[in-house]
Residue frames as qw, qx, qy, qz and C-alpha x, y, z in Angstrom:
[[0.062, 0.841, -0.232, 0.484, 8.36, 2.19, -6.59],
 [0.536, -0.013, -0.632, 0.560, 10.81, 1.71, -3.71],
 [0.370, -0.739, -0.482, 0.290, 9.81, 3.07, -0.26],
 [0.359, -0.421, 0.062, 0.831, 12.30, 5.91, -0.78],
 [0.060, 0.221, 0.543, 0.808, 10.72, 6.87, -4.21],
 [0.256, -0.678, -0.654, -0.217, 7.26, 7.00, -2.57],
 [0.392, -0.680, -0.294, 0.546, 8.55, 9.27, 0.24],
 [0.227, -0.262, 0.241, 0.906, 10.17, 11.63, -2.31],
 [0.084, -0.361, -0.622, -0.690, 6.97, 11.62, -4.49],
 [0.172, -0.545, -0.724, 0.385, 4.84, 12.49, -1.33],
 [0.023, 0.499, 0.149, -0.853, 4.63, 16.22, -1.87],
 [0.182, 0.102, -0.629, -0.749, 3.72, 15.75, -5.55],
 [0.250, -0.343, -0.894, -0.146, 0.97, 13.31, -4.61],
 [0.153, -0.527, -0.583, 0.600, -0.29, 15.55, -1.88],
 [0.108, 0.488, -0.040, -0.865, -0.64, 18.59, -4.19],
 [0.073, 0.020, -0.780, -0.621, -2.09, 16.71, -7.08],
 [0.632, -0.011, -0.008, -0.775, -5.78, 16.72, -7.89],
 [0.893, 0.057, -0.381, -0.233, -5.35, 12.96, -8.42],
 [0.022, 0.565, -0.722, 0.398, -3.18, 12.42, -5.36],
 [0.920, -0.176, 0.078, -0.340, -3.63, 8.79, -4.41],
 [0.168, 0.499, -0.850, 0.019, -1.29, 5.90, -3.52],
 [0.951, -0.101, 0.072, -0.283, -2.16, 2.28, -3.61],
 [0.285, 0.621, -0.724, 0.099, 0.94, 0.29, -2.67],
 [0.945, -0.277, 0.072, -0.159, 1.68, -3.26, -1.57],
 [0.083, -0.678, 0.730, -0.009, 4.77, -5.15, -0.47],
 [0.983, 0.081, -0.045, -0.160, 5.60, -8.59, -1.57],
 [0.669, -0.549, 0.438, 0.244, 8.72, -10.82, -0.95],
 [0.523, -0.007, 0.623, 0.581, 9.43, -11.31, -4.61],
 [0.144, 0.260, -0.255, -0.920, 8.82, -9.19, -7.72],
 [0.574, 0.383, 0.628, -0.359, 5.24, -9.60, -8.82],
 [0.502, 0.413, 0.605, 0.460, 4.05, -9.98, -12.41],
 [0.168, -0.115, 0.096, 0.974, 4.43, -6.64, -14.20],
 [0.247, -0.304, -0.533, -0.750, 0.83, -6.70, -15.48],
 [0.367, -0.507, -0.749, 0.218, -0.83, -7.26, -12.05],
 [0.093, -0.384, 0.063, -0.916, -2.89, -4.27, -10.92],
 [0.188, -0.292, -0.844, 0.409, -4.52, -4.92, -7.54],
 [0.147, 0.304, 0.275, -0.900, -6.45, -1.67, -7.50],
 [0.473, 0.111, -0.449, -0.750, -8.57, -2.90, -10.43],
 [0.464, -0.161, -0.869, -0.055, -9.64, -6.00, -8.50],
 [0.433, -0.438, 0.216, -0.758, -12.29, -6.15, -5.79],
 [0.849, -0.260, 0.145, -0.437, -13.51, -8.54, -3.06],
 [0.916, -0.161, 0.365, 0.042, -12.62, -12.17, -3.45],
 [0.746, 0.598, -0.002, 0.293, -10.68, -11.55, -6.68],
 [0.084, 0.844, -0.363, 0.386, -8.42, -9.04, -4.99],
 [0.679, -0.549, 0.446, -0.197, -7.98, -11.27, -1.86],
 [0.959, 0.117, 0.228, 0.120, -7.11, -14.28, -4.07],
 [0.608, 0.690, -0.141, 0.368, -4.52, -12.24, -6.08],
 [0.187, -0.823, 0.404, -0.353, -3.01, -10.86, -2.93],
 [0.826, -0.343, 0.439, -0.092, -2.65, -14.34, -1.41],
 [0.906, 0.390, 0.097, 0.136, -1.32, -15.65, -4.75],
 [0.522, 0.663, -0.258, 0.470, 1.63, -13.25, -4.77],
 [0.678, -0.296, -0.473, 0.479, 2.17, -13.20, -0.98],
 [0.035, -0.757, -0.012, -0.653, 1.23, -9.56, -0.21],
 [0.527, -0.213, -0.607, 0.555, 2.70, -8.79, 3.31],
 [0.069, -0.535, -0.330, 0.775, 1.46, -5.14, 3.57],
 [0.195, 0.633, 0.557, 0.501, -1.09, -3.04, 1.63],
 [0.160, -0.439, -0.217, 0.857, -1.23, 0.80, 1.90],
 [0.179, 0.649, 0.591, 0.445, -4.15, 2.69, 0.41],
 [0.151, -0.472, -0.225, 0.839, -3.79, 6.49, 0.83],
 [0.288, 0.734, 0.562, 0.251, -6.71, 8.16, -0.90],
 [0.186, 0.692, 0.093, 0.692, -7.17, 11.87, -1.48],
 [0.118, 0.180, -0.493, 0.843, -6.50, 14.40, 1.37],
 [0.441, -0.149, 0.321, -0.825, -9.03, 14.26, 4.20],
 [0.864, -0.019, -0.317, -0.390, -10.10, 10.73, 3.38],
 [0.763, -0.479, 0.417, -0.120, -9.38, 7.64, 5.46],
 [0.325, 0.597, -0.723, -0.126, -6.30, 5.67, 4.74],
 [0.973, -0.133, -0.006, -0.189, -6.06, 1.82, 4.96],
 [0.062, 0.611, -0.785, 0.080, -3.17, -0.13, 6.23],
 [0.930, -0.048, 0.038, -0.362, -3.61, -3.91, 5.86],
 [0.208, 0.488, -0.848, -0.015, -1.61, -7.05, 6.43],
 [0.847, -0.158, -0.432, -0.265, -2.41, -10.71, 6.77],
 [0.691, -0.080, -0.534, 0.481, 0.25, -10.85, 9.62],
 [0.390, -0.889, -0.231, -0.065, -0.59, -9.04, 12.78],
 [0.646, -0.486, 0.074, 0.584, 3.19, -8.61, 13.64],
 [0.398, 0.276, 0.380, 0.788, 3.79, -6.90, 10.24],
 [0.133, -0.780, -0.420, -0.445, 0.80, -4.67, 10.87],
 [0.552, -0.787, -0.182, 0.204, 1.89, -3.75, 14.42],
 [0.634, -0.231, 0.189, 0.713, 5.49, -3.05, 13.29],
 [0.255, 0.466, 0.399, 0.747, 4.21, -0.76, 10.50],
 [0.299, -0.865, -0.323, -0.242, 1.91, 1.18, 12.89],
 [0.625, -0.646, -0.042, 0.436, 4.80, 1.64, 15.32],
 [0.491, 0.050, 0.286, 0.821, 7.02, 3.06, 12.52],
 [0.022, 0.692, 0.404, 0.598, 4.22, 5.47, 11.62],
 [0.512, -0.817, -0.264, 0.035, 3.82, 6.47, 15.23],
 [0.658, -0.476, 0.064, 0.581, 7.55, 7.06, 15.73],
 [0.392, 0.146, 0.369, 0.830, 7.89, 9.08, 12.52],
 [0.034, 0.733, 0.633, 0.247, 4.70, 11.00, 12.92]]
């Protein structure tokens, strides 16, 4: 999904019993069969490094803690600043 599609789907995800978003950004299109949410630990880390993930967003169900992750501190800081300014 594009960032705009995620924003548009926000209310639907928020109202859904299964409302959850696990999204990641990469510089090029990843393999269509790659599902990072099914991997854990070292396996997930290796897959993320292999495809060059620059930002990972894990928004669980309402009232649970979200995760924003990046291997690049500048990307993480810029993302946090965008959240703060749009908050």
